[in-house]
Structure formats: structure tokens, C-alpha cells
N, C-alpha and C positions, 0 to 999 in steps of 0.2 A: 454323437457321430463316432467318436473313438471307441466307446463301449460297444456299439453295434458292430464295428469292424473287428474288435477283439473276439466277439462271439462268432462272427462269420468265419474268421480265420481259424479259430479253435475247432469249429465243426469240420472245416475242410481238412485240418491236420488230423483229426480223429479218423476221418475216412481214409486218409493215406496210411495212418498207422495200422488200420485194419488190413489193408492190402499188404503191407510189409509183414505183419504178423502171419498172414496167410502164406506168403512166400517163404517165410522162415519155417513154418510148420510143414509145408509141402515140398521143401527144397527147391523153390524157384517158380512154382506155378502160381501166377497172379491172374486169376480168372477175370477177364474183362478189363484188365488194367494196363495191358500192353507190356512193354519191357520194364523189368524191375528197376533198371537204372533210371528210367524216366520217372518212376514213382519216387525214387530217392531224390532226384533233382527237384521234383515238385515239393517234397517234404522239406528240403533245405531252404528252398525259396519261401515257403510258407512260414517256416520257423523264423527267417529273417524279418518277414513282415510282422509276425506275432511279437517279436522282440521290440521292433520299432514302435508298434502301437502301445505296448506296455510302457515303454519309456515316455512316450508322448502323453499317456494317461497320467503318469506321475507328474509330468511337467505342468499339467493343468492345476495341480494342487501342490505347489513346490514346498510348502511348509512341512509336508510329510517327509521330505528328504532330510531336513535338519532335526526332526523329532528324535528324542532319545539319543542325542549326540550322534546324529547321522547313522542310527542303528540300521535303517533300511539298506543303506549303501554297503555298510560293513557286512551285513547278512548276505547280500548278493555276491560280493567279491570274495567272500570267505566260505561260501557254501560248498564244501567238498563232498557233500552228500545231499540228495534232494531234500529240501525243506519247504514247508508251506509258508507262504507269506501273503498277507492280505492284498498287497499291491502288485505282487509279481507272480501270483499263482504258486507254482513250484519253482524255487530258485535253485540253480546249480551252476557253479562257476566253471570255467573252461577246464582247469586242471581236475576238478571234480568229475567232469564228463569223462575224461581219460581214466581216472581212478576207478570208475564204475565197471570197467571191463578189461583193462589192459593186462591184468594178472589172471584172468580166467582161462583155464585150460580148454574149456569146451569149444572155444572159437579157433583153436589150433593155429595161433599166430606163429609165423616163422621168425627167424633171428633178424631178418631185415626189417620186418614190421615192428618188432619190439625196439629196434634201434631208432626207428622213426618216432615211435611213441616217446622215447626218452628225449629225443631232440625237440619234439613239439612241447613236451612238458617243461623243458628248460626255458623255451621262449615264453610260454604262457605264465609260468610261475614268476618270471621277471616282470611281466606286465602287471600281474596281480600285486606284486610287491610295490611297484611304482604307484599303482592306484591307491593302495593302502597308505603309502607315504603322503600322497596328495590329499587324502581325506584327513590325515592327522594334522595337516596344515589348514584344511578348510574350517576346522572347528574354531580357530582363532582369527580367521581371515576377516570376517565381517567386523569384529571388534577393532582389529588393527586399522582397517580402512576407515572406520568411523572416527578413530582418534586422529588419523592423518587429515581427514576432511575437516574436522572441527578446528584443528590447529592451523592448517595452511589455506584451505579453500574458503571456508565459511567467512572468515574475517574479510577477505578480499571481496567476496560477493556483497557483503554488507556495506562496504565502503565504495559507493559509486564513483567512478572516475579515477579511482586510485590505481596506480600502476602495479601490476602483479609482480611480486618478488620472484626470483628464480626458483625458490623452493616450491612456491605454489604452482608454477608452470610444470615443474618436474612431477609433482604429485598428480596434477591433472593429466599429464601425458601417461603416467603409470596406470591410472585408473582407466583411461581410454584404451590403452594397449591391452589391459586385462580383459576388458569387455570385448574388444575386437577378436582376441584369441579365443575366448569362450564362444562367441557367436560363430566363429569360423569352424570350430570343432563340432558344435551342436548342429550346425547346418540347418536342415529342414525340420528340426524338432521344435514345435511351437511351445512356448512357455509363457506364463503370466509375467507381466512387467513387475509384479511385486516380489519376484524371486531375488534373493540376496546373492552376493557373489559366492558365498559358501555353498548355497543351494545349487547354483549353476555348476560349481565344481562337482557336486554330488551327481547331478544329471549327466555331466561328462563321464564320470566314472561308471555310471549305469550303462551309458551308450557304448563306451569302449568295451566293457565286459560282454555286452550283447554281441558286438561286432567280433570279438575274439572267439566267442562260442561258435558263431556262424562261420568264421574262417576255419576253425578246426573241423566242423562238420563238412565243409566243402572239401578240405584236403583229405579227410578220411573216406568220404562217401562218393565224391563226384570227380575230382581231378586234383592233382598236386601241382603246385608252383613253388612255394617256399620249401616244401618237403620233397620236391623232385630231385633227381640225381644231378641234373645240370642247370637247374634254375629255370628251365622252360616247362611249359605245361606238359604234364604226364598223367599216367593213370592214377586213380585214387590209391590210398594206402591199403584199403580193405577191398576184398572181392565183394561182389553184389550180395552173396549169401552171408558173408561175414557182417556186412553192413546191416542186413535185415535182422540178423541175430542180435547185434549190438543195440540197435534202435529198439527192438522189441524188449530186450532186457531192461534198458533204461526207462522206457515208458511204463513197463510193468512195475518196476520198483517205485517210480514216481506216483503211479496210481495207488500203490499200497500206502505210500506216505500220505497221500490225500485222504484215503479211507481212514487211516489211523487218526489223522487230525480231526476228521468229521466225528469219529467215535469218541475222541477225547472231549470234543465240544458238547456231545450229547450224553456224556457220562458213561459210555459203554466201552472204554478202552481195555478193561480187563478181559472182556470176551474176545477182543481182537488179538491180544497177546496169547491167549490160550489156544485159539484156533490157527494163528499164523504159523508159518514155517520159519523158525529162527535162523536156519541156515541158508535161506533163499537169497537174502541180500548180502552183498559184500562191501567192504570199505568201511569208512568211518561211520560212527553212529551219530555224528553231529547233525542236528536238525531233526532227529527223530523225536518229535514232540511227545513228552511224557515218558520217554524211555529211561 
């Protein structure tokens, strides 16, 4: 079910990307697609659905979250350049999305836009730092909780009719509160009951990162709220044509990373490096497999 939805949304996104690329190449003419702003709105909405399905797909196999010391989660929240990942297709963190285009002269950003980029980067970088700190704790969370359970809860459970000491009640309340907070944040993300507390923390980090990216795309391409001048809904940071150019650029680079990964897997990476344009991509080289 989830895999089918991922495929369907991916195909729909590809169709919207084609319309956006056409608009970028023809300076606004989107044949048969209506208003460019409507296409951008559809793209942001589909991206939000795509991210939700990707996180839900991982949640069905929660052990992949904790594999390699939570490598999947760290890869996603630290991917400042598109990188291929088995479970997330092409991962790109929110600040990475900004870094892909904010310094490019071809989009002719004005001083006001660059100031908003800086403001957004500050917000998102703090979110990413918080998530990284959360994951640093997640690694030892399960072990710590297991020790607390064995010391305070298990003995009481084994002794039927025995009054619970205050420490046991405190540990039980803590475990209950942790679970309640996690379930509240995960919301409608379905996950297997076998998921550990650390793995749930990882799912939370993946969901928050996805939401942060979708928030950024909304503020850039559809409307501003946080980045507006007065805190009320305002026009997007970018013009429609700038949005078309930015999205086309990011999609193009992401597709090149996919192609490089495919060629690496088939042993033909040397040909890719020889034929590729080394000056086309900008930003960090992190995640360029085989680079």
C-alpha cells in the first residue's frame, strides 16, 4: 500500500517537475498546466505527501532506523547536498535545500531575499542541531531504559500484590510520558509495535526534518508566514519564475546524483565523471557517492 502510494506520488511529482522545467525554459509559459503558481502549489503538496509516505515506509521496518548507529537518520538530517539513500531515495536536509541555490547569481536575488535566506537558514540550522543532539541521546536511550526497567519495574511485576515503591511509580510515569510525547509527535505515522524508544526518536527526527523542508518550500514558493514582514500571510520569498528555476536546478542535480549512484553500482562511474560537467553543481560534495 505505502510502496504503491510512493510510486504514484513520485510519478505525479515528475509530471509537475516537467511543467516547472518548461516554465523555466520558456520564461513562464506552462502549456496546458494553467497558472505556474498553481503548479508550484501542487508540487509542494505532493512533496509533503511524498515525505510522509517515505517516513511511514521506514516506520514499517523500524530496525533500519537504528542500523549502523542510526546512520539513516544522521544521513538525512546532515545531507547538505543531495545523496542517494536506499530508504529515502535522494536525501537533502532543509539547510542543504537553501545551500543549493542561495549563492547562485543566475537567479538575481535581491538584498531582501538574501536576508530572508539568512533568517531561514538560522531557524533551520538550529532545528537540525537539535535533531542531531536528540539522536546523540537516542543511541543510549534503549539501554538506559532497559536498566531502569530491570531495576525498578520488573521486580515489582514479579512480586504479585506487593506495593510499588515510589521509585517504581516514577520510572513507570517517565516511560509513559516518553511514549505519550512520541506518539503525539508522530501523529498519524503508523509504526510497528516492535519499535524501540530510540527508533521512535529516529522516526521523529525523520518526520521533523521532512516537515521543515516542506515548511521551507512553502515559504519560498507559495506564501510566507514566519518569513513575512509582519507575521501574517504574505507573498512567497521567490517570484514564480525564480521558484521554477530553483526547483529545476535542484531536481536536475538530484537526478545527476541518482545517475552517478546507478553508474557506480553498475561499475561505470568513470564514464560519468568524464562526460559530466564538473562546474554544473554547486555546494558541498557530501553525499556524492564515489566522488
